[in-house]
C-alpha positions in Angstrom: 195.3 -41.6 83.6 193.8 -41.1 80.1 190.6 -43.2 79.6 188.7 -43.6 76.3 185.1 -44.8 76.5 183.4 -46.2 73.4 179.7 -45.7 73.3 177.0 -46.2 70.6 176.2 -42.5 70.3 177.1 -39.9 72.9 173.7 -38.2 72.5 171.9 -41.4 73.4 173.7 -41.8 76.7 171.4 -41.7 79.8 171.8 -40.7 83.4 171.1 -44.2 84.7 173.8 -45.8 82.5 176.7 -47.4 84.4 179.0 -45.8 81.8 177.8 -42.3 82.9 178.7 -43.1 86.5 182.1 -44.5 85.6 183.0 -41.5 83.4 181.8 -39.0 86.0 183.7 -40.6 88.9 186.9 -41.1 86.9 186.8 -37.4 85.8 186.0 -36.3 89.4 189.1 -38.2 90.5 191.3 -36.3 88.1 191.5 -38.7 85.2 191.3 -37.4 81.6 188.2 -39.1 80.1 187.2 -39.2 76.5 183.9 -40.3 75.0 184.2 -42.0 71.6 181.2 -42.8 69.4 181.7 -46.2 67.7 181.2 -44.3 64.4 184.2 -42.1 65.2 186.9 -44.7 65.4 189.5 -44.5 62.6 192.2 -46.9 61.4 194.7 -45.2 59.1 197.1 -46.6 56.5 200.0 -46.1 59.0 198.4 -48.9 61.1 197.6 -46.4 63.9 194.2 -46.0 65.5 192.5 -42.6 66.1 189.2 -41.3 67.2 187.2 -38.1 66.9 186.4 -37.8 70.6 184.8 -35.5 73.2 186.8 -34.8 76.4 184.7 -34.8 79.5 184.6 -31.3 81.0 186.6 -30.8 84.1 183.7 -29.5 86.2 180.1 -30.6 86.8 180.8 -34.1 88.1 178.3 -34.3 91.0 175.0 -34.7 89.3 174.6 -37.0 86.3 172.0 -34.8 84.6 174.5 -31.8 84.7 177.4 -34.1 83.7 175.5 -35.3 80.6 174.3 -31.7 79.7 177.9 -30.5 79.8 179.2 -33.5 77.9 176.6 -32.9 75.1 177.4 -29.2 75.1 181.1 -30.1 74.6 180.2 -32.5 71.8 178.2 -29.8 70.0 181.2 -27.5 70.2 183.3 -30.1 68.3 185.3 -33.2 68.6 189.0 -33.5 68.8 191.1 -36.1 67.1 193.1 -38.3 69.5 195.5 -41.1 68.9 194.3 -44.2 70.8 197.9 -45.2 71.6 198.0 -42.1 73.9 195.3 -43.7 76.1 196.1 -45.7 79.1 192.8 -47.6 79.0 190.1 -48.1 76.4 186.6 -49.2 77.6 184.2 -50.5 75.0 180.9 -49.7 76.6 178.6 -49.7 73.5 175.7 -52.1 73.3 175.9 -54.1 70.0 172.2 -54.9 70.3 171.3 -51.2 69.8 173.0 -51.3 66.4 172.1 -54.8 65.2 169.3 -53.6 62.9 169.9 -49.9 62.1 173.8 -50.0 61.9 174.9 -53.6 61.5 178.4 -52.4 60.6 178.7 -50.9 64.1 177.8 -54.1 65.9 181.3 -55.5 66.1 183.3 -52.3 65.5 184.4 -51.8 69.1 185.4 -55.5 69.3 187.5 -55.2 66.2 189.0 -51.9 67.1 189.6 -53.3 70.6 191.6 -56.1 69.1 193.7 -53.7 67.2 194.2 -51.5 70.2 195.5 -54.5 72.2 198.1 -54.9 69.4 199.2 -51.3 70.0 199.7 -52.1 73.7 196.6 -50.4 75.0 194.8 -51.9 77.9 191.3 -52.8 76.7 188.7 -53.6 79.3 186.8 -55.9 78.8 188.9 -58.2 76.7 187.8 -57.9 73.0 188.0 -61.7 72.6 185.6 -62.2 75.4 183.3 -59.5 74.1 183.3 -61.2 70.7 182.1 -64.4 72.2 179.2 -62.6 73.8 177.8 -60.9 70.7 174.9 -63.3 70.9 173.4 -65.7 73.4 175.1 -68.8 72.1 178.1 -67.8 74.2 176.3 -69.5 77.1 177.1 -72.8 75.4 180.8 -72.3 76.1 180.0 -72.6 79.9 180.1 -76.0 81.6 176.8 -77.9 81.4 176.6 -77.9 85.2 176.2 -74.1 85.4 174.2 -73.2 82.3 170.5 -73.6 81.8 169.1 -76.1 79.4 168.8 -74.2 76.1 167.1 -74.5 72.7 167.9 -72.2 69.8 165.3 -72.2 67.1 163.2 -70.2 64.7 160.4 -72.7 64.9 157.5 -71.6 67.1 156.1 -75.1 67.6 159.5 -76.4 68.6 159.9 -73.6 71.1 156.4 -74.2 72.6 157.1 -78.0 72.9 160.4 -77.3 74.7 158.7 -74.9 77.1 155.9 -77.5 77.8 158.6 -80.2 78.4 160.2 -77.9 81.0 157.0 -77.7 83.0 155.7 -74.6 81.2 158.4 -72.3 82.6 161.3 -70.8 80.5 162.9 -67.6 79.5 162.5 -66.6 75.8 165.1 -64.3 74.4 166.2 -63.2 71.0 169.4 -64.8 70.0 170.9 -61.5 69.1 169.7 -58.1 70.0 167.1 -57.3 72.7 163.4 -56.9 73.1 162.5 -59.8 70.8 163.4 -57.9 67.6 165.1 -60.8 65.8 163.7 -64.0 64.3 165.8 -66.5 66.2 164.9 -67.4 69.7 167.0 -68.6 72.5 164.8 -70.5 75.1 166.3 -71.2 78.5 165.0 -73.2 81.4 165.1 -71.4 84.7 167.7 -73.8 86.3 170.9 -75.5 85.3 170.6 -79.0 83.7 172.5 -80.8 86.4 173.5 -80.4 90.0 177.1 -81.6 89.9 
């Protein structure tokens, strides 16, 4: 099987990433695995999708550190152009939050290319439509009230503090988009669902 994995930047991949383990195991089982930086996706006037990608080396799949070193070495040697339609599976594994501030264009690129890949008949895991819903934490509002926490989305600090106080002083404060509190909108969740139905 030919598997393409979209990441933010190949050189920022880490040994403890699930993506690293997935790629390593797939290659060890004999699959052809390609890493694609989100910046290396291409849509041409012929309505075909391509990528400048790095093929996972065929050896060195027992230790993650060795695996990544060989992958980075292969990337430094050069990338190959591949036609995405030749892949059996495309896995968008990039984290949009990493690109939200520094490369806003990249934030939704894998979702958009994933949608186009589906049109070409490529199996894209996870579904790009589902990924698009999850670009920020408002996607929780699509879940039934019985399973989602009571939520406030605001930029107003006083309103957030009042909401937390009304919940008994306990809540989870998250940025609406991104991670680590780097945005100016907050999504405040209680620690339990709103009803017990």
